[in-house]
N, C-alpha and C positions, 0 to 999 in steps of 0.2 A: 490674202496673206496674196503672194502677187507670186504665180504658178508658172514652170517652162514643162511642155513635154521635148525629150530631144533623141533622135533615132540614127542610128547610120547605115550605112551604107559603103563596102568594101569589095576590094578588087586585089586575085590574089598574082608576086608577078610569073612574072615568063619562065616556069623550070628551068628552063635555060638560060637565063640570064644571071642568075643566081652566081658565085665564083664555086670552084671544084671542088671544095670544103665542108660548103652549106648543100649542095646537093647528096652528100657521100653523107652526109650525118645524118639529112632527111632518109634518105633511104637505107638507115643501117640495120634498120631489124622488120624491115621489105619483105622475103622471102621469094616471094610471087610475079609474075607481072603484073599482074591483076590489084596485089597489093602498093607496091608502084604505083598505079595509078592512081591508086586512090590517094597518097599523097602528094598526087602533082596535084589531084582535085580539090585538094583539102587544105591550099595554100591562104583562101580568104579568109581563111576563122581566124587567123597568127598574127598579131601586127609586129612579128621581124618579115614575114614570107609577106605579107599585103599590104598594104596605103587607103589613107579614107578617099573616098571618089565622091562620095557627101556626108553633108551632115545637117539635118531637118530637125528645124524648134517651135514648135508651135505655142502660142498660148490657150486652153481650153477653155479660158474664163469668155475670151473676145474671138476667139473662131482666128486671127490673126500667129502671122509665121512668116517663116522666113527656110530657102533651104540654099545651102550653100553649095556650092557644087565644081568639080572640075569637068571639063569640056575639051582634054585634049587641046588644048592650047590656040581651039577655037573660036576667036571674037566674039562676043553672045554681051550685049548692055543689058543691067539689069531690067526685068518687069514684073509687074504684080499677073498673078491670076485668082480668081476666087482667093482671097484674100490673102495668101502663101507670093511672099517677093523673091521670085527667083535672082543670085549671084552669082557667076562663076568665078574658078581663080583656078592657080596650082595649090596642093594640099597645104604644103605653109599658110597662104590666103585663107582657104580655107577653118585648115585651124585657131590664124588669128582674128576672127569673127567667131566661133561660135566662147572664145572666151573674154571676148569682148561682151556680147549681148551677154551671159549664160551671169555675169559678177550682179546687172542690177536683178535678178532673184532669188528671194529667199527660198521657193522648192522646185524642185525637180522630178519630172514623174519618166520612167521609162519602164522597156517592157522586157526583163532582163536583160538592166542594164546593169547591174552590177558585175556580170559574169563576163559579159559580151564589149560591150558600146564605152563604158567607162574605163579600163584596160587601156579597151583599143586609142582609145583616146588620150589617153596617159603615157603611153608607149609613145606611139607618134608625135607627140607633144614635142616629147623630149628627144627625140631624133633631129626635129627641129632645130632644137633649144629654145622651146618655149616653152617658160614657167607658168604652171596656171592658177587662177586665181580666186578658182573656189575646190575643196575638199571634193570632189563626186564622191567618195566612199564613206561617206558619215557615218556613224551605229545604223546596219538594217532596221536596228526597233524604235528610233527615231520616228519623227514626219520632215525630215531635210529631204531624202530622197524616197519615191515611191517607186521600189519596183514592182509592177504588177503583178510578175512572175511571183514573188517572194511571199507577197499579200495575196493570189488567186492557191496559192499551196500553202497557207499558210504557215511561212519557213519550211517547209519541205517533209511538215508530216504527213499532206497527199504524195498519194504513191506515186505517181505520171507529172512529169509536168512536160502540161498540150504548149503543141507553140501559138501562136497568136493567134493565125489563122484557124484552128480549132476553138478559139476561145468565140472567136466571134462568129464564127458559126455557131454556137450554141447560146450566146444571146441574141443573135438575131442582127449581129452589126455586120453592114457589107465588106467584103474583105480584101483588105489586097491586092490578093491574089487571082481575085475577078479581073486583074488586066490583065492578064497574059504573059506577066513578069514575075520570076521569082527571085529571090537571092540567089539563086545557083548559076542566074542569067544574065549577073551584074556584069561579072567580067567581059563577059564575049562582048555587051554593051560597048562597054568601056572600048575596047577592042575596036571595036565597029564606030565610035565616036560619035555617041549615043547616048553621051552624057545628061544633057537633057531628060531622056527619057530614067532614066536614072534620078532626078531629079521629085520625077511626075511620081516615078512609083512612092519615092521616099514618105512623098508629103501624103501619100492614100496611106501607110501607116503611120504618122503621123495623126488621120486624123479616127482611122481605125483607135489607136491609142485612149487619144483623145473619149468615145466612146465607153472602150472596154473603162476606164477611169471613172468612168461617171455611173458605171452599171457597179462597180465594188464598195464606188462613195457612199453610194445610196441603200446600193442594198444587200454587202457584205460585210459591211466595213459594222463594227458593233462602234453605237455610241452608247453611252450610259445617260438613260437622261433623266433627271433629279426633277 
C-alpha cells in the first residue's frame, strides 16, 4: 500500500487588511481588549482568515518527500536536502502540487488532519477554484486516512488530546519544536520573508509524524494474529 504523510503550515491575514464587515463580525463577541487581541492572534486557525504557506508530504516507507511553500515572491529554485525536495510557489501553485502528488497514494497519514489540515486544504482549494482529486475525509474508522490524533486518543475515548510535541516527547521522538520554531511563529516568519525556514520546520513535523506513526502501527494498533 502506497502511503503518504502530509502536514500544513498557515499564516493569518493582517487583521487590518480584512474588510470592515469581516472585522466587525470577528470582534462581535470580544468584549475586552484582551479578547480582541486574542481574536486577532487566532486568524491562522481558520481558512477564511488565513492562507496555506507550506504543505509538506513524506512517504514514511522511503523517507522521501517534498515541501511546497510560499516564499513571498522571492525566486528560489527547487532543491533537495536529506531526501526532501523543496519547491516554492504561490498558494494556488502549492495546492496544485499537493493534489497532483496525493492522487498517487492509497493511504494518507496526518496528526489532527481531520479537524485542521484537511478542511483547510479543501476550503483554500475552493477559494482558488481548484477541484479536489481525492476524498481527504473518508470514514474515520477506515484505513484510507489514518489520523494519529484520532488513533492515539482512541477516537475520543481518552480525556485529553495532547499535542504532537507531547506525544513525541513521551515516545523519545525528536520534537520539531526543538528547532526553536512553533506554529505560532509561522505568521511572523512569513511576513519576514523566511518561507524556507517555515518549509524546513514543516519537514520536521513530517519526520516526527512518521516516527509517531510507526510507534502507533507497531505498539498501539491491535492486529489479530491467527
